FIGU-384316 format. One record per atom (N, C-alpha, C): residue in three letters; x, y, z. Coordinates in pm, whole numbers, padded with zeros to 5 digits, always signed. Layout:
residues N
ALAXYZ...
This chain:
residues 83
UNK+00084-00117+00000UNK+00000+00000+00000UNK+00090+00125+00000UNK+00045+00225-00072UNK+00119+00350-00083UNK+00131+00418+00053UNK+00253+00452+00091UNK+00279+00524+00215UNK+00260+00673+00187UNK+00163+00736+00248UNK+00140+00879+00230UNK+00225+00952+00333UNK+00343+00995+00292UNK+00436+01061+00385UNK+00389+01202+00416UNK+00418+01249+00538UNK+00361+01375+00585UNK+00437+01502+00550UNK+00551+01488+00482UNK+00631+01609+00457UNK+00714+01596+00331UNK+00760+01712+00283UNK+00853+01717+00170UNK+00990+01677+00220UNK+01055+01588+00148UNK+01186+01540+00191UNK+01297+01644+00171UNK+01271+01746+00093UNK+01372+01850+00070UNK+01358+01965+00169UNK+01237+02022+00180UNK+01220+02143+00262UNK+01144+02118+00392UNK+01097+01997+00414UNK+01026+01957+00535UNK+00890+02024+00552UNK+00835+02080+00445UNK+00701+02138+00450UNK+00599+02028+00477UNK+00500+02057+00560UNK+00392+01962+00584UNK+00312+01941+00456UNK+00280+01816+00426UNK+00202+01780+00308UNK+00084+01695+00351UNK-00032+01758+00370UNK-00150+01683+00412UNK-00184+01572+00312UNK-00243+01466+00364UNK-00277+01351+00280UNK-00372+01387+00166UNK-00450+01494+00183UNK-00545+01533+00078UNK-00493+01645-00011UNK-00365+01675-00002UNK-00307+01782-00084UNK-00284+01737-00228UNK-00326+01819-00324UNK-00300+01785-00464UNK-00160+01829-00509UNK-00086+01896-00423UNK+00045+01952-00458UNK+00160+01867-00406UNK+00151+01737-00426UNK+00253+01644-00378UNK+00298+01556-00493UNK+00428+01530-00499UNK+00487+01449-00606UNK+00563+01334-00545UNK+00555+01215-00608UNK+00625+01097-00560UNK+00693+01026-00677UNK+00789+00941-00643UNK+00852+00854-00742UNK+00814+00710-00709UNK+00867+00614-00779UNK+00830+00474-00756UNK+00877+00421-00621UNK+00970+00490-00557UNK+01016+00451-00424UNK+00944+00531-00315UNK+00843+00608-00355UNK+00761+00688-00266UNK+00835+00806-00203UNK+00949+00844-00262UNK+01012+00969-00218UNK+00906+01077-00240UNK+00896+01171-00149UNK+00784+01264-00147UNK+00833+01408-00149UNK+00775+01487-00240UNK+00822+01624-00260UNK+00704+01720-00276UNK+00722+01842-00229UNK+00622+01946-00256UNK+00641+01996-00400UNK+00542+02065-00451UNK+00548+02115-00589UNK+00666+02209-00610UNK+00692+02297-00514UNK+00801+02394-00529UNK+00937+02324-00541UNK+00962+02226-00456UNK+01091+02156-00462UNK+01100+02069-00587UNK+00993+01997-00620UNK+00994+01910-00737UNK+01021+01990-00864UNK+00976+02114-00868UNK+00997+02199-00986UNK+01144+02230-01010UNK+01228+02213-00909UNK+01370+02244-00924UNK+01452+02124-00971UNK+01390+02005-00978UNK+01463+01884-01015UNK+01472+01874-01167UNK+01590+01844-01216UNK+01613+01833-01360UNK+01533+01716-01419UNK+01477+01738-01536UNK+01409+01634-01613UNK+01293+01568-01539UNK+01229+01639-01445UNK+01118+01584-01368UNK+01157+01451-01304UNK+01282+01441-01257UNK+01334+01318-01200UNK+01360+01333-01051UNK+01329+01231-00974UNK+01354+01230-00830UNK+01502+01252-00803UNK+01532+01337-00710UNK+01674+01364-00682UNK+01741+01249-00609UNK+01663+01158-00552UNK+01722+01044-00480UNK+01757+00928-00572UNK+01665+00893-00662UNK+01684+00772-00741UNK+01669+00793-00892UNK+01647+00918-00932UNK+01636+00958-01073UNK+01512+00905-01143UNK+01418+00845-01069UNK+01292+00801-01127UNK+01202+00919-01158UNK+01103+00897-01245UNK+01014+01007-01281UNK+00919+01038-01165UNK+00877+01163-01158UNK+00784+01207-01054UNK+00643+01211-01110UNK+00548+01168-01026UNK+00406+01173-01062UNK+00330+01234-00945UNK+00212+01285-00975UNK+00127+01341-00872UNK+00084+01229-00776UNK+00097+01255-00645UNK+00057+01154-00548UNK-00096+01142-00546UNK-00150+01021-00555UNK-00294+01005-00550UNK-00350+01046-00414UNK-00475+01086-00413UNK-00541+01126-00290UNK-00638+01015-00249UNK-00624+00970-00126UNK-00709+00866-00071UNK-00840+00929-00024UNK-00952+00863-00047UNK-01080+00917-00002UNK-01082+00925+00151UNK-01163+01014+00208UNK-01170+01024+00354UNK-01204+00891+00423UNK-01290+00812+00360UNK-01326+00682+00418UNK-01205+00587+00421UNK-01133+00584+00313UNK-01015+00497+00306UNK-00901+00551+00393UNK-00891+00683+00402UNK-00789+00744+00488UNK-00815+00710+00635UNK-00942+00703+00674UNK-00976+00664+00811UNK-00938+00519+00837UNK-00956+00435+00736UNK-00924+00293+00751UNK-00775+00267+00734UNK-00711+00342+00644UNK-00569+00325+00615UNK-00502+00462+00625UNK-00468+00505+00746UNK-00417+00642+00766UNK-00282+00667+00701UNK-00257+00794+00680UNK-00127+00838+00626UNK-00017+00812+00729UNK+00103+00801+00681UNK+00219+00781+00768UNK+00244+00907+00852UNK+00302+00888+00967UNK+00344+01000+01050UNK+00496+01011+01055UNK+00565+00916+00990UNK+00711+00916+00989UNK+00762+01019+00890UNK+00836+01117+00941UNK+00891+01222+00856UNK+01027+01179+00802UNK+01051+01208+00674UNK+01181+01186+00612UNK+01229+01321+00562UNK+01356+01349+00585UNK+01410+01480+00547UNK+01547+01458+00486UNK+01595+01555+00409UNK+01719+01540+00332UNK+01837+01494+00415UNK+01843+01529+00543UNK+01956+01488+00625UNK+01956+01337+00647UNK+01841+01272+00624UNK+01830+01128+00643UNK+01840+01049+00513UNK+01842+01117+00399UNK+01833+01048+00270UNK+01966+00996+00222UNK+01961+00885+00154UNK+02076+00833+00084UNK+02046+00843-00065UNK+02129+00915-00136UNK+02105+00934-00279UNK+02162+00816-00356UNK+02081+00760-00444UNK+02121+00647-00527UNK+02184+00705-00654UNK+02301+00658-00689UNK+02368+00706-00810UNK+02312+00635-00931UNK+02273+00714-01029UNK+02223+00657-01155UNK+02343+00608-01237UNK+02327+00493-01300UNK+02439+00443-01381UNK+02414+00464-01527
């Protein structure tokens, strides 16, 4: 199941689970629109995968399957080198 992370990994801005301004990659790295706009080629800065808009879970499903509360921030990230 998709982990809805609570913050941007670059600037640590809060990103509510119902926000349409959130971008993720296939590894669920999570970015706000402002930070994602600075990444070259619309690629995740961690793993170079493409970024897509994070889906929004309905309120009923969010109650049953809540968003994550674990914050990830750039000081904790390990960048994967693209080959």
